[in-house]
Backbone as CSV, one residue per row, in Angstrom:
resi,resn,N_x,N_y,N_z,CA_x,CA_y,CA_z,C_x,C_y,C_z
1,MET,91.490,117.065,141.063,92.393,115.925,141.266,93.405,116.322,142.344
2,SER,93.477,115.541,143.414,94.284,115.922,144.572,95.759,115.596,144.415
3,LYS,96.127,114.893,143.378,97.513,114.443,143.235,98.023,114.735,141.838
4,HIS,99.284,115.138,141.752,99.905,115.335,140.452,100.319,113.972,139.899
5,LEU,99.661,113.524,138.858,99.950,112.210,138.296,101.260,112.220,137.520
6,THR,101.904,111.068,137.477,103.152,110.898,136.735,102.981,109.766,135.718
7,TYR,103.926,109.696,134.807,103.956,108.610,133.819,104.035,107.269,134.547
8,ARG,104.773,107.235,135.643,104.915,106.008,136.422,103.576,105.579,137.010
9,ASP,102.772,106.540,137.451,101.437,106.219,137.972,100.585,105.544,136.897
10,ALA,100.841,105.879,135.631,100.080,105.301,134.520,100.625,103.941,134.094
11,GLY,101.737,103.521,134.741,102.269,102.189,134.467,103.546,102.155,133.666
12,VAL,104.079,103.338,133.297,105.314,103.375,132.500,106.416,104.006,133.338
13,ASP,107.508,103.256,133.554,108.603,103.705,134.409,109.827,104.023,133.550
14,ILE,110.134,105.307,133.381,111.260,105.730,132.558,112.581,105.250,133.143
15,ALA,112.679,105.200,134.456,113.926,104.748,135.094,114.216,103.287,134.752
16,ARG,113.159,102.458,134.722,113.364,101.065,134.333,113.818,100.975,132.879
17,GLY,113.297,101.870,132.049,113.712,101.888,130.656,115.185,102.218,130.524
18,ALA,115.650,103.196,131.297,117.069,103.561,131.257,117.946,102.413,131.741
19,GLU,117.473,101.700,132.751,118.227,100.552,133.268,118.291,99.438,132.231
20,ALA,117.191,99.230,131.507,117.197,98.205,130.461,118.199,98.556,129.369
21,VAL,118.252,99.826,128.961,119.212,100.256,127.942,120.646,100.029,128.430
22,ARG,120.893,100.330,129.695,122.233,100.114,130.250,122.639,98.650,130.154
23,ARG,121.696,97.750,130.394,121.990,96.324,130.337,122.164,95.836,128.891
24,ILE,121.454,96.462,127.977,121.481,96.027,126.580,122.764,96.458,125.873
25,LYS,123.329,97.601,126.235,124.474,98.165,125.511,125.616,97.174,125.291
26,PRO,126.084,96.465,126.344,127.193,95.520,126.094,126.791,94.353,125.207
27,LEU,125.509,93.975,125.208,125.054,92.897,124.333,125.124,93.340,122.877
28,ALA,124.682,94.567,122.627,124.765,95.096,121.265,126.221,95.253,120.836
29,ALA,127.074,95.694,121.761,128.493,95.883,121.438,129.156,94.581,121.010
30,SER,128.664,93.460,121.533,129.255,92.158,121.190,128.978,91.748,119.752
31,THR,128.086,92.475,119.059,127.723,92.125,117.685,128.295,93.107,116.658
32,LEU,129.094,94.075,117.100,129.548,95.152,116.225,130.304,94.650,114.997
33,ARG,130.076,95.342,113.893,130.867,95.204,112.683,131.616,96.517,112.480
34,SER,132.662,96.485,111.670,133.489,97.678,111.476,132.724,98.832,110.840
35,GLU,131.613,98.503,110.145,130.857,99.557,109.448,129.904,100.324,110.376
36,VAL,129.720,99.856,111.608,128.774,100.504,112.521,129.314,101.853,112.975
37,ILE,128.434,102.855,112.977,128.791,104.201,113.426,128.087,104.465,114.752
38,GLY,128.834,104.836,115.772,128.228,105.147,117.061,127.869,103.896,117.843
39,GLU,126.966,104.080,118.812,126.554,102.980,119.673,125.088,103.109,120.026
40,ILE,124.556,102.088,120.695,123.161,102.116,121.132,122.908,103.344,122.007
41,GLY,121.792,103.999,121.791,121.423,105.132,122.631,121.115,106.392,121.854
42,GLY,121.513,106.451,120.593,121.209,107.621,119.782,119.801,107.544,119.224
43,PHE,119.446,108.533,118.397,118.116,108.533,117.794,117.997,107.501,116.680
44,ALA,119.123,107.148,116.073,119.136,106.152,115.009,120.503,105.491,114.964
45,GLY,120.556,104.315,114.417,121.828,103.629,114.256,122.423,103.943,112.898
46,GLY,123.736,103.998,112.848,124.410,104.300,111.594,125.235,103.133,111.092
47,PHE,125.247,102.957,109.779,125.999,101.863,109.161,126.577,102.384,107.853
48,ARG,127.909,102.422,107.743,128.578,102.991,106.580,128.791,101.936,105.504
49,LEU,128.283,102.187,104.307,128.501,101.299,103.178,129.732,101.762,102.406
50,ALA,130.652,100.834,102.185,131.918,101.184,101.541,131.775,101.352,100.041
51,GLU,130.777,100.727,99.461,130.619,100.773,98.009,129.149,100.626,97.649
52,PRO,128.766,101.069,96.461,127.361,100.905,96.043,126.965,99.429,96.032
53,CYS,125.743,99.161,96.440,125.267,97.781,96.453,123.748,97.773,96.486
54,THR,123.191,96.606,96.229,121.746,96.415,96.360,121.438,95.988,97.786
55,LEU,120.526,96.684,98.425,120.150,96.348,99.792,118.903,95.471,99.790
56,LEU,118.883,94.520,100.707,117.726,93.647,100.902,117.235,93.851,102.331
57,ALA,115.932,93.874,102.534,115.389,94.120,103.862,114.228,93.186,104.144
58,GLY,114.035,92.881,105.408,112.932,92.016,105.798,112.468,92.315,107.208
59,ALA,111.245,91.930,107.499,110.678,92.104,108.835,109.877,90.854,109.183
60,ASP,109.971,90.432,110.442,109.246,89.227,110.857,109.169,89.195,112.373
61,GLY,108.394,88.268,112.880,108.273,88.066,114.314,108.474,86.607,114.660
62,VAL,108.044,86.219,115.846,108.227,84.850,116.322,106.891,84.125,116.438
63,GLY,105.789,84.879,116.465,104.488,84.238,116.590,104.232,83.694,117.981
64,SER,103.324,82.735,118.061,102.889,82.260,119.376,103.870,81.310,120.047
65,LYS,105.020,81.071,119.444,106.107,80.393,120.166,106.469,81.202,121.410
66,LEU,106.239,82.515,121.335,106.470,83.397,122.474,105.690,82.954,123.706
67,LEU,104.477,82.451,123.503,103.627,82.080,124.636,104.213,80.914,125.417
68,ILE,104.927,80.025,124.716,105.574,78.910,125.404,106.760,79.426,126.213
69,ALA,107.541,80.318,125.622,108.671,80.909,126.340,108.206,81.624,127.601
70,GLN,107.087,82.335,127.491,106.567,83.066,128.639,105.983,82.121,129.686
71,ALA,105.329,81.062,129.236,104.753,80.096,130.183,105.841,79.387,130.977
72,LEU,106.978,79.128,130.324,108.078,78.397,130.974,109.125,79.325,131.569
73,GLN,108.925,80.646,131.407,109.894,81.633,131.895,111.291,81.380,131.313
74,ARG,111.337,81.029,130.024,112.595,80.813,129.297,112.702,81.896,128.225
75,HIS,113.434,82.948,128.533,113.451,84.112,127.653,114.778,84.313,126.920
76,ASP,115.740,83.444,127.143,117.093,83.703,126.643,117.368,83.153,125.248
77,THR,116.443,82.394,124.658,116.680,81.861,123.308,115.675,82.357,122.276
78,ILE,114.572,82.923,122.711,113.536,83.326,121.759,114.038,84.423,120.823
79,GLY,115.031,85.193,121.284,115.632,86.216,120.438,116.399,85.629,119.264
80,ILE,116.955,84.420,119.437,117.627,83.749,118.324,116.612,83.472,117.222
81,ASP,115.432,83.001,117.623,114.356,82.762,116.646,114.013,84.042,115.894
82,LEU,113.941,85.151,116.623,113.572,86.420,116.005,114.570,86.806,114.913
83,VAL,115.852,86.699,115.226,116.880,87.020,114.234,116.820,86.035,113.067
84,ALA,116.689,84.753,113.392,116.713,83.707,112.362,115.622,83.900,111.327
85,MET,114.415,84.216,111.768,113.310,84.333,110.826,113.533,85.465,109.835
86,ASN,114.288,86.475,110.245,114.588,87.601,109.367,115.790,87.333,108.468
87,VAL,116.891,86.905,109.064,118.119,86.771,108.269,118.043,85.595,107.298
88,ASN,117.315,84.534,107.653,117.165,83.415,106.715,116.363,83.826,105.484
89,ASP,115.423,84.742,105.659,114.673,85.263,104.514,115.600,86.043,103.580
90,ILE,116.414,86.909,104.149,117.357,87.690,103.345,118.347,86.766,102.643
91,LEU,118.787,85.742,103.368,119.726,84.769,102.823,119.175,84.097,101.579
92,ALA,117.884,83.785,101.584,117.271,83.078,100.463,117.298,83.887,99.174
93,SER,117.516,85.201,99.298,117.643,86.057,98.121,119.100,86.357,97.791
94,GLY,120.009,85.652,98.452,121.434,85.864,98.213,122.006,87.004,99.021
95,GLY,121.377,87.325,100.145,121.806,88.466,100.943,122.713,88.109,102.106
96,GLU,123.667,88.987,102.380,124.484,88.911,103.587,123.889,89.889,104.590
97,PRO,123.335,89.424,105.704,122.758,90.340,106.683,123.816,91.292,107.242
98,LEU,123.504,92.568,107.254,124.438,93.573,107.759,124.083,94.043,109.160
99,PHE,122.808,94.378,109.356,122.420,94.819,110.692,120.973,94.456,110.977
100,PHE,120.644,94.506,112.264,119.347,94.041,112.765,118.828,95.041,113.786
101,LEU,117.527,95.246,113.791,116.873,96.070,114.802,115.702,95.295,115.399
102,ASP,115.475,95.469,116.682,114.384,94.747,117.337,113.348,95.716,117.885
103,TYR,112.143,95.210,118.059,111.065,95.951,118.708,110.465,95.042,119.769
104,ILE,110.539,95.472,121.013,110.008,94.706,122.136,108.852,95.493,122.743
105,ALA,107.652,94.949,122.650,106.476,95.553,123.272,106.152,94.741,124.517
106,ILE,106.045,95.403,125.674,105.950,94.669,126.938,104.972,95.362,127.882
107,GLY,104.319,94.547,128.709,103.353,95.098,129.643,103.993,95.925,130.733
108,GLN,104.987,95.350,131.387,105.739,96.087,132.406,107.214,95.861,132.160
109,LEU,107.939,96.934,131.989,109.355,96.842,131.650,110.148,96.349,132.853
110,GLU,110.720,95.161,132.700,111.582,94.580,133.722,112.974,94.465,133.113
111,PRO,113.942,95.269,133.559,115.263,95.297,132.942,115.928,93.936,132.810
112,VAL,115.810,93.075,133.832,116.435,91.761,133.760,115.792,90.912,132.672
113,LEU,114.465,90.984,132.558,113.751,90.243,131.521,114.170,90.723,130.133
114,VAL,114.210,92.022,129.945,114.620,92.577,128.651,116.052,92.167,128.325
115,GLU,116.900,92.163,129.331,118.290,91.746,129.122,118.363,90.303,128.622
116,LYS,117.539,89.425,129.202,117.524,88.023,128.764,117.058,87.913,127.311
117,ILE,116.009,88.641,126.973,115.505,88.600,125.598,116.586,89.079,124.627
118,VAL,117.211,90.201,124.956,118.209,90.779,124.058,119.473,89.931,124.011
119,SER,119.758,89.172,125.068,120.919,88.279,125.015,120.734,87.243,123.916
120,GLY,119.495,86.776,123.718,119.214,85.842,122.629,119.313,86.530,121.276
121,ILE,118.827,87.768,121.193,118.935,88.524,119.945,120.399,88.727,119.573
122,ALA,121.224,89.081,120.566,122.653,89.272,120.311,123.306,87.977,119.851
123,GLU,122.927,86.865,120.472,123.474,85.565,120.070,123.083,85.260,118.627
124,GLY,121.842,85.530,118.259,121.409,85.312,116.890,122.183,86.175,115.909
125,CYS,122.425,87.426,116.285,123.198,88.326,115.417,124.628,87.820,115.256
126,GLN,125.212,87.310,116.320,126.560,86.760,116.219,126.586,85.556,115.287
127,GLN,125.574,84.694,115.393,125.510,83.536,114.503,125.356,83.955,113.040
128,ALA,124.664,85.071,112.810,124.417,85.540,111.447,125.506,86.479,110.943
129,GLY,126.385,86.931,111.850,127.442,87.844,111.456,126.961,89.256,111.197
130,CYS,125.825,89.640,111.789,125.308,90.995,111.586,125.325,91.770,112.900
131,ALA,125.251,93.085,112.792,125.296,93.947,113.972,123.897,94.193,114.509
132,LEU,123.766,94.173,115.827,122.532,94.619,116.472,122.647,96.131,116.575
133,LEU,121.995,96.837,115.647,122.228,98.264,115.470,121.375,99.128,116.389
134,GLY,120.274,98.593,116.842,119.396,99.378,117.698,118.046,98.705,117.818
135,GLY,117.079,99.458,118.331,115.746,98.903,118.490,114.885,99.806,119.345
136,GLU,113.775,99.256,119.796,112.831,100.009,120.603,112.186,99.079,121.614
137,THR,112.110,99.541,122.849,111.380,98.817,123.890,110.209,99.691,124.327
138,ALA,108.998,99.213,124.101,107.804,99.992,124.395,107.053,99.366,125.569
139,GLU,106.926,100.133,126.648,106.190,99.668,127.829,104.737,100.094,127.673
140,MET,103.823,99.111,127.572,102.417,99.397,127.302,101.519,98.589,128.231
141,PRO,101.384,99.013,129.479,100.586,98.261,130.448,99.108,98.155,130.093
142,ASP,98.601,99.083,129.264,97.193,99.029,128.878,96.933,98.039,127.754
143,VAL,98.007,97.559,127.115,97.883,96.624,125.998,98.292,95.210,126.408
144,TYR,99.381,95.106,127.177,99.908,93.799,127.593,99.906,93.709,129.111
145,SER,99.551,92.544,129.633,99.597,92.349,131.084,101.038,92.116,131.525
146,LYS,101.287,92.147,132.813,102.636,91.979,133.350,103.206,90.611,132.948
147,GLY,104.442,90.608,132.497,105.100,89.369,132.087,104.845,88.972,130.653
148,VAL,103.973,89.714,129.959,103.640,89.400,128.568,104.369,90.379,127.649
149,TYR,104.915,89.875,126.568,105.597,90.736,125.609,105.442,90.175,124.205
150,ASP,105.710,91.021,123.231,105.722,90.605,121.831,107.006,91.118,121.202
151,LEU,107.467,90.429,120.160,108.726,90.773,119.508,108.522,90.927,118.011
152,ALA,109.229,91.878,117.437,109.328,92.005,115.989,110.771,92.340,115.655
153,GLY,111.203,91.955,114.475,112.573,92.216,114.066,112.632,92.739,112.650
154,PHE,113.717,93.443,112.368,113.922,94.048,111.053,115.388,93.872,110.683
155,ALA,115.655,93.284,109.540,117.024,93.032,109.107,117.273,93.688,107.755
156,VAL,118.491,94.183,107.587,118.917,94.747,106.309,120.223,94.073,105.906
157,GLY,120.301,93.690,104.647,121.503,93.043,104.142,121.866,93.570,102.767
158,ARG,123.012,93.145,102.277,123.421,93.529,100.924,123.393,92.297,100.032
159,GLN,123.094,92.514,98.777,123.102,91.415,97.813,124.545,90.965,97.629
160,ALA,124.851,89.775,98.157,126.219,89.264,98.089,126.370,88.165,97.046
161,PHE,125.241,87.605,96.618,125.275,86.492,95.674,124.006,86.523,94.847
162,GLU,124.132,86.300,93.571,122.976,86.296,92.675,122.716,84.866,92.205
163,PRO,121.683,84.193,92.734,121.386,82.827,92.280,121.210,82.788,90.761
164,LEU,121.706,81.742,90.144,121.715,81.654,88.685,120.344,81.358,88.090
165,GLY,119.438,80.824,88.903,118.110,80.458,88.405,118.014,78.963,88.165
166,PRO,117.016,78.296,88.753,116.862,76.837,88.607,116.654,76.423,87.154
167,GLN,117.185,75.251,86.827,116.997,74.643,85.517,116.290,73.294,85.693
168,VAL,115.473,72.927,84.740,114.811,71.622,84.795,115.870,70.530,84.893
169,GLY,115.682,69.615,85.837,116.650,68.549,86.075,117.601,68.840,87.219
170,ASP,117.648,70.100,87.696,118.477,70.434,88.857,118.035,69.636,90.074
171,HIS,118.989,69.424,90.984,118.690,68.706,92.227,118.322,69.699,93.334
172,ILE,117.428,69.264,94.198,117.003,70.073,95.344,117.577,69.442,96.604
173,VAL,118.418,70.214,97.286,119.075,69.738,98.502,118.382,70.364,99.714
174,ALA,117.991,69.518,100.648,117.291,69.968,101.851,118.258,70.035,103.028
175,LEU,118.233,71.143,103.750,119.050,71.324,104.942,118.165,71.104,106.173
176,ALA,118.656,70.328,107.114,117.850,69.959,108.280,117.466,71.168,109.122
177,SER,116.252,71.131,109.636,115.820,72.117,110.623,116.183,71.598,112.016
178,SER,116.067,72.470,113.000,116.308,72.068,114.389,115.002,71.715,115.088
179,GLY,113.953,71.582,114.305,112.638,71.282,114.874,111.586,72.086,114.141
180,PHE,110.597,72.575,114.875,109.498,73.321,114.251,109.888,74.750,113.890
181,HIS,111.082,75.168,114.307,111.525,76.541,114.103,110.498,77.503,114.695
182,SER,109.875,78.379,113.935,108.945,79.339,114.546,107.627,79.435,113.792
183,ASN,107.165,78.312,113.279,105.909,78.308,112.521,104.985,77.178,112.966
184,GLY,103.702,77.437,112.927,102.713,76.410,113.247,102.434,76.241,114.724
185,PHE,102.869,77.179,115.549,102.742,76.987,116.994,101.308,77.151,117.499
186,ALA,100.462,77.835,116.764,99.058,77.894,117.166,98.443,76.497,117.127
187,LEU,98.774,75.721,116.097,98.278,74.350,116.000,98.926,73.458,117.049
188,LEU,100.231,73.598,117.258,100.919,72.794,118.275,100.320,73.036,119.659
189,ARG,100.107,74.297,119.999,99.551,74.622,121.306,98.126,74.089,121.441
190,HIS,97.375,74.117,120.360,96.006,73.588,120.381,96.037,72.083,120.690
191,ILE,96.974,71.371,120.091,97.094,69.926,120.339,97.525,69.660,121.772
192,VAL,98.479,70.444,122.263,98.946,70.287,123.650,97.793,70.474,124.623
193,GLU,96.982,71.491,124.392,95.854,71.752,125.294,94.779,70.669,125.168
194,ALA,94.488,70.254,123.939,93.446,69.241,123.730,93.821,67.901,124.338
195,GLU,95.118,67.576,124.307,95.591,66.291,124.824,96.062,66.372,126.275
196,HIS,95.945,67.556,126.876,96.330,67.782,128.278,97.785,67.380,128.519
197,LEU,98.656,67.776,127.587,100.082,67.492,127.735,100.701,68.498,128.695
198,ASP,101.836,68.112,129.275,102.519,68.941,130.271,103.830,69.442,129.676
199,TRP,104.009,70.768,129.655,105.239,71.344,129.099,106.490,70.807,129.788
200,ASN,106.367,70.450,131.048,107.539,70.047,131.837,107.753,68.536,131.881
201,MET,106.971,67.788,131.121,107.103,66.329,131.096,108.009,65.881,129.946
202,HIS,108.667,64.738,130.169,109.428,64.083,129.111,108.508,63.077,128.410
203,TYR,108.526,63.100,127.088,107.777,62.140,126.293,108.751,61.419,125.363
204,GLU,108.365,60.249,124.900,109.258,59.457,124.055,109.727,60.253,122.837
205,ALA,108.829,61.022,122.241,109.173,61.768,121.023,110.088,62.957,121.288
206,THR,110.187,63.391,122.562,111.026,64.551,122.868,112.396,64.143,123.394
207,GLY,112.630,62.855,123.544,113.937,62.366,123.960,114.340,62.853,125.334
208,SER,115.538,63.415,125.447,116.064,63.853,126.738,115.505,65.206,127.174
209,LEU,114.732,65.842,126.302,114.172,67.161,126.601,112.732,67.048,127.090
210,THR,112.310,68.020,127.866,110.887,68.115,128.181,110.162,68.616,126.928
211,LEU,108.849,68.533,126.936,108.077,68.998,125.793,108.349,70.481,125.531
212,GLY,108.339,71.274,126.597,108.597,72.702,126.430,109.975,72.979,125.876
213,GLN,110.977,72.291,126.387,112.347,72.479,125.894,112.467,72.093,124.429
214,ALA,111.799,71.017,124.053,111.869,70.548,122.662,111.268,71.573,121.707
215,LEU,110.191,72.227,122.123,109.537,73.192,121.244,110.232,74.550,121.250
216,LEU,111.073,74.791,122.253,111.793,76.062,122.319,113.197,75.993,121.713
217,VAL,113.585,74.847,121.145,114.886,74.774,120.468,114.906,75.866,119.400
218,PRO,115.948,76.723,119.399,115.952,77.868,118.486,116.024,77.475,117.014
219,THR,115.501,78.352,116.186,115.562,78.212,114.736,117.018,78.236,114.263
220,THR,117.369,77.341,113.361,118.721,77.310,112.817,118.964,78.529,111.924
221,ILE,120.127,79.143,112.094,120.555,80.248,111.240,121.578,79.699,110.252
222,TYR,121.279,79.801,108.964,122.070,79.152,107.923,123.064,80.086,107.233
223,VAL,123.181,81.308,107.690,123.915,82.340,106.959,125.368,81.968,106.692
224,LYS,126.123,81.662,107.724,127.555,81.443,107.541,127.838,80.216,106.683
225,THR,127.025,79.181,106.833,127.202,77.975,106.017,126.938,78.262,104.545
226,LEU,125.849,78.971,104.258,125.504,79.249,102.867,126.489,80.210,102.217
227,ARG,127.023,81.141,102.978,128.022,82.051,102.406,129.260,81.274,101.968
228,GLN,129.613,80.258,102.719,130.743,79.418,102.311,130.386,78.596,101.071
229,LEU,129.146,78.104,101.037,128.717,77.291,99.897,128.760,78.115,98.614
230,TRP,128.357,79.400,98.696,128.371,80.258,97.507,129.762,80.373,96.901
231,GLN,130.786,80.292,97.764,132.155,80.442,97.265,132.610,79.231,96.446
232,LEU,131.937,78.103,96.645,132.408,76.850,96.062,131.460,76.258,95.028
233,VAL,130.195,76.620,95.121,129.177,75.987,94.273,128.331,77.060,93.592
234,ALA,127.995,76.834,92.339,127.096,77.736,91.617,125.651,77.401,91.994
235,VAL,125.181,77.985,93.084,123.823,77.727,93.562,122.819,78.360,92.605
236,HIS,121.821,77.586,92.210,120.825,78.057,91.247,119.611,78.693,91.920
237,GLY,119.319,78.314,93.153,118.163,78.869,93.841,118.164,78.476,95.302
238,MET,117.457,79.240,96.129,117.393,78.966,97.567,115.997,79.274,98.090
239,ALA,115.596,78.551,99.115,114.286,78.781,99.726,114.375,78.586,101.232
240,HIS,113.860,79.558,101.968,113.722,79.442,103.417,112.383,78.752,103.680
241,ILE,112.419,77.588,104.324,111.173,76.837,104.558,110.567,77.312,105.867
242,THR,109.679,78.269,105.728,109.065,78.919,106.880,107.549,78.720,106.800
243,GLY,106.747,79.716,107.176,105.303,79.553,107.144,104.800,79.129,105.777
244,GLY,104.006,78.075,105.731,103.551,77.517,104.463,104.321,76.291,104.043
245,GLY,105.434,76.005,104.759,106.187,74.774,104.520,106.810,74.703,103.134
246,ILE,107.164,73.498,102.741,107.793,73.260,101.439,106.849,73.656,100.308
247,LEU,105.573,73.352,100.464,104.614,73.548,99.377,104.494,75.007,98.944
248,GLU,104.613,75.943,99.880,104.463,77.348,99.525,105.796,78.055,99.299
249,ASN,106.859,77.587,99.956,108.118,78.320,99.890,109.048,77.881,98.769
250,LEU,109.075,76.602,98.432,109.935,76.163,97.339,109.552,76.821,96.014
251,PRO,108.256,76.950,95.678,107.903,77.601,94.405,108.403,79.035,94.284
252,ARG,108.693,79.698,95.407,109.141,81.094,95.372,110.521,81.238,94.742
253,THR,111.287,80.146,94.671,112.611,80.203,94.057,112.636,79.603,92.661
254,LEU,111.533,78.956,92.247,111.484,78.322,90.926,111.083,79.332,89.858
255,GLY,111.438,79.035,88.606,111.121,79.920,87.504,109.722,79.684,86.958
256,PRO,109.280,80.530,86.032,107.959,80.366,85.406,107.831,79.004,84.720
257,GLY,106.709,78.337,84.975,106.471,77.045,84.346,107.204,75.891,84.983
258,GLN,107.940,76.162,86.070,108.694,75.097,86.735,107.957,74.577,87.967
259,GLY,108.279,73.358,88.334,107.757,72.738,89.535,108.827,71.849,90.132
260,ALA,108.431,71.002,91.049,109.392,70.113,91.701,108.700,68.846,92.160
261,VAL,109.454,67.765,92.149,109.015,66.497,92.720,109.926,66.189,93.896
262,ILE,109.317,66.012,95.079,110.064,65.770,96.314,109.719,64.390,96.848
263,ASP,110.760,63.633,97.196,110.588,62.290,97.745,110.725,62.358,99.264
264,ARG,109.613,62.194,99.973,109.620,62.362,101.428,110.382,61.268,102.157
265,SER,110.754,60.200,101.460,111.509,59.124,102.108,113.008,59.411,102.147
266,ARG,113.434,60.544,101.572,114.861,60.786,101.399,115.478,61.695,102.458
267,TRP,114.713,62.069,103.478,115.325,62.814,104.584,114.816,62.283,105.910
268,GLU,115.605,62.531,106.944,115.280,62.066,108.289,114.476,63.142,109.013
269,MET,113.307,62.762,109.448,112.428,63.692,110.143,112.389,63.332,111.625
270,SER,112.497,64.337,112.477,112.423,64.104,113.917,111.097,63.435,114.273
271,PRO,111.117,62.477,115.201,109.879,61.786,115.606,108.795,62.717,116.129
272,ILE,109.171,63.919,116.555,108.189,64.823,117.154,107.148,65.286,116.137
273,PHE,107.519,65.335,114.858,106.546,65.729,113.837,105.443,64.678,113.713
274,GLU,105.838,63.421,113.596,104.862,62.336,113.460,104.031,62.205,114.734
275,TRP,104.657,62.423,115.889,103.963,62.328,117.170,102.822,63.350,117.240
276,PHE,103.111,64.593,116.890,102.074,65.621,116.904,101.007,65.346,115.850
277,GLN,101.435,64.822,114.706,100.458,64.508,113.662,99.470,63.457,114.145
278,THR,99.978,62.431,114.828,99.121,61.362,115.336,98.201,61.874,116.445
279,LEU,98.776,62.646,117.386,97.980,63.178,118.494,96.836,64.051,117.999
280,GLY,97.132,64.906,117.029,96.132,65.846,116.544,95.314,65.341,115.382
281,GLN,95.615,64.117,114.930,94.946,63.550,113.753,94.983,64.561,112.589
282,VAL,96.200,65.056,112.325,96.415,66.064,111.291,96.745,65.359,109.975
283,SER,96.142,65.767,108.899,96.384,65.139,107.600,97.795,65.451,107.098
284,ASP,98.300,64.622,106.195,99.597,64.860,105.580,99.626,66.226,104.906
285,ASP,98.565,66.532,104.175,98.520,67.793,103.449,98.628,68.976,104.403
286,GLU,97.909,68.897,105.522,97.941,69.980,106.502,99.310,70.088,107.161
287,MET,99.934,68.955,107.445,101.270,68.962,108.046,102.262,69.668,107.130
288,PHE,102.244,69.325,105.844,103.215,69.896,104.912,102.901,71.351,104.577
289,LYS,101.667,71.800,104.787,101.326,73.198,104.560,101.633,74.072,105.769
290,THR,101.747,73.430,106.952,101.884,74.185,108.193,103.304,74.176,108.740
291,PHE,103.980,73.022,108.666,105.287,72.859,109.299,106.397,72.651,108.273
292,ASN,107.641,72.820,108.748,108.776,72.605,107.834,109.104,71.127,107.644
293,MET,108.551,70.270,108.488,108.698,68.811,108.375,110.163,68.366,108.379
294,GLY,110.972,69.072,109.167,112.369,68.681,109.338,113.336,69.332,108.381
295,ILE,112.832,70.213,107.511,113.677,70.902,106.529,113.546,72.411,106.745
296,GLY,114.666,73.072,107.046,114.624,74.504,107.314,115.011,75.373,106.143
297,PHE,115.710,74.787,105.178,116.213,75.574,104.046,116.444,74.616,102.887
298,MET,116.324,75.121,101.653,116.586,74.305,100.471,117.480,75.069,99.501
299,VAL,118.368,74.341,98.834,119.175,74.941,97.781,119.020,74.097,96.521
300,VAL,119.049,74.775,95.386,118.922,74.108,94.088,120.271,74.170,93.388
301,VAL,120.800,73.007,92.989,122.114,72.945,92.336,122.050,71.992,91.143
302,SER,123.031,72.090,90.279,123.107,71.193,89.130,123.538,69.802,89.574
303,ALA,123.321,68.816,88.718,123.724,67.439,89.026,125.216,67.349,89.278
304,GLN,126.007,68.120,88.532,127.464,68.028,88.669,127.963,68.637,89.978
305,ASP,127.164,69.526,90.591,127.567,70.146,91.856,126.930,69.486,93.081
306,LEU,126.115,68.474,92.865,125.383,67.852,93.972,126.317,67.282,95.026
307,GLU,127.273,66.472,94.618,128.156,65.813,95.577,128.953,66.824,96.392
308,LEU,129.484,67.864,95.725,130.258,68.890,96.436,129.366,69.653,97.414
309,THR,128.133,69.931,97.019,127.198,70.638,97.896,126.960,69.861,99.183
310,LEU,126.676,68.583,99.059,126.438,67.748,100.245,127.687,67.664,101.114
311,GLN,128.842,67.615,100.469,130.103,67.526,101.210,130.368,68.800,102.011
312,VAL,130.168,69.950,101.375,130.394,71.228,102.062,129.448,71.381,103.249
313,LEU,128.187,71.050,103.060,127.221,71.176,104.144,127.563,70.247,105.305
314,GLU,128.012,69.047,104.991,128.413,68.099,106.040,129.603,68.635,106.830
315,GLU,130.556,69.237,106.120,131.734,69.785,106.794,131.372,70.898,107.764
316,PHE,130.272,71.614,107.496,129.827,72.683,108.381,128.800,72.201,109.399
317,GLY,128.664,70.886,109.512,127.799,70.334,110.545,126.321,70.418,110.253
318,ILE,125.953,70.632,108.993,124.547,70.702,108.611,124.152,69.395,107.932
319,ARG,123.180,68.695,108.505,122.668,67.496,107.838,121.898,67.914,106.591
320,ALA,122.168,67.248,105.487,121.521,67.635,104.230,121.280,66.396,103.383
321,TRP,120.242,66.477,102.543,119.854,65.337,101.713,119.445,65.811,100.320
322,ASP,119.695,64.981,99.337,119.191,65.197,97.979,117.765,64.664,97.962
323,VAL,116.773,65.563,97.914,115.391,65.135,98.128,114.508,65.220,96.889
324,GLY,115.002,65.790,95.805,114.124,65.887,94.644,114.761,66.613,93.489
325,LYS,113.937,66.899,92.471,114.410,67.567,91.267,113.419,68.621,90.781
326,VAL,113.965,69.573,90.023,113.149,70.583,89.378,112.551,69.983,88.104
327,THR,111.256,70.224,87.882,110.566,69.685,86.708,109.998,70.811,85.855
328,ASP,109.446,70.441,84.713,108.807,71.439,83.839,107.288,71.414,83.989
329,VAL,106.823,70.872,85.120,105.384,70.843,85.423,105.144,71.708,86.654
330,PRO,104.430,72.804,86.555,104.229,73.706,87.691,103.629,72.986,88.907
331,GLY,104.031,73.452,90.093,103.536,72.886,91.339,104.560,71.979,91.987
332,VAL,104.435,71.800,93.282,105.322,70.933,94.052,104.565,69.663,94.425
333,VAL,105.127,68.525,94.048,104.531,67.237,94.367,105.423,66.544,95.389
334,ILE,104.847,66.167,96.531,105.578,65.427,97.559,105.022,64.011,97.595
335,SER,105.875,63.052,97.268,105.391,61.655,97.165,106.145,60.738,98.117
């Protein structure tokens, strides 16, 4: 071999990695909590716990919503989705997110691109009140082509609230989603391709946004609103409406032998859900199993706390509806 090969010759540039870290540091600093020890750049992030507690942890990604962000070169909000999918899961168990770590796998490390992605992650952490404690950026040209990346996130929180447990007759309050959030995008993209839709076009169902912009609206982070609700209302149960929709996620918060009856006429659903259903000729059952159908989170409360719950959520700018009740018949029925 006539030449001494370098890591850079193989497609991995350490200097670009150092530049990306330099750009990320102030973004991570903007999310600091008092318990954080040190700063980005060490072998591990440190977080000091002041007292014994139960820790909750979760890991998730964004899925093929990433492909739309990459197609439209819109990288500054997808990080919010990454944080949201993790912290909303922890929230559903009564957790206060404490810190977050990201993993970015990319074909060719471009510091400006990584900075845009992490700016969204930092924004999501600020919305959730957790620290961006660290992460990993892996340059893998043999796995991903240039401009292509994948994201994963990991969140750790402390048990801040213990749901009392749903009772038969309790009311189920639905909190509005900001759209499809980060689930079902393989089906959405299939419909877009089959119908030859244009990401950059405006359609009646997307309102003032282009199709691409409408689908890239970030996932709502419910942490700060729910933490306030816990202070005022005895919440009996919570569910993050993510992959599997209402049908799979609501039962995760119900007790043995319990079910729920949900009235689909009692909440406002964005026209974009019905539009995609019509375009793709998707059945009702498939829609409710795949998408959140306009509901991103659910809380279970007693009849006496229903009015206060709706009032608190309204004060925090979250649209919410009383959509059903807990029953003594297993399974979720949507009528």
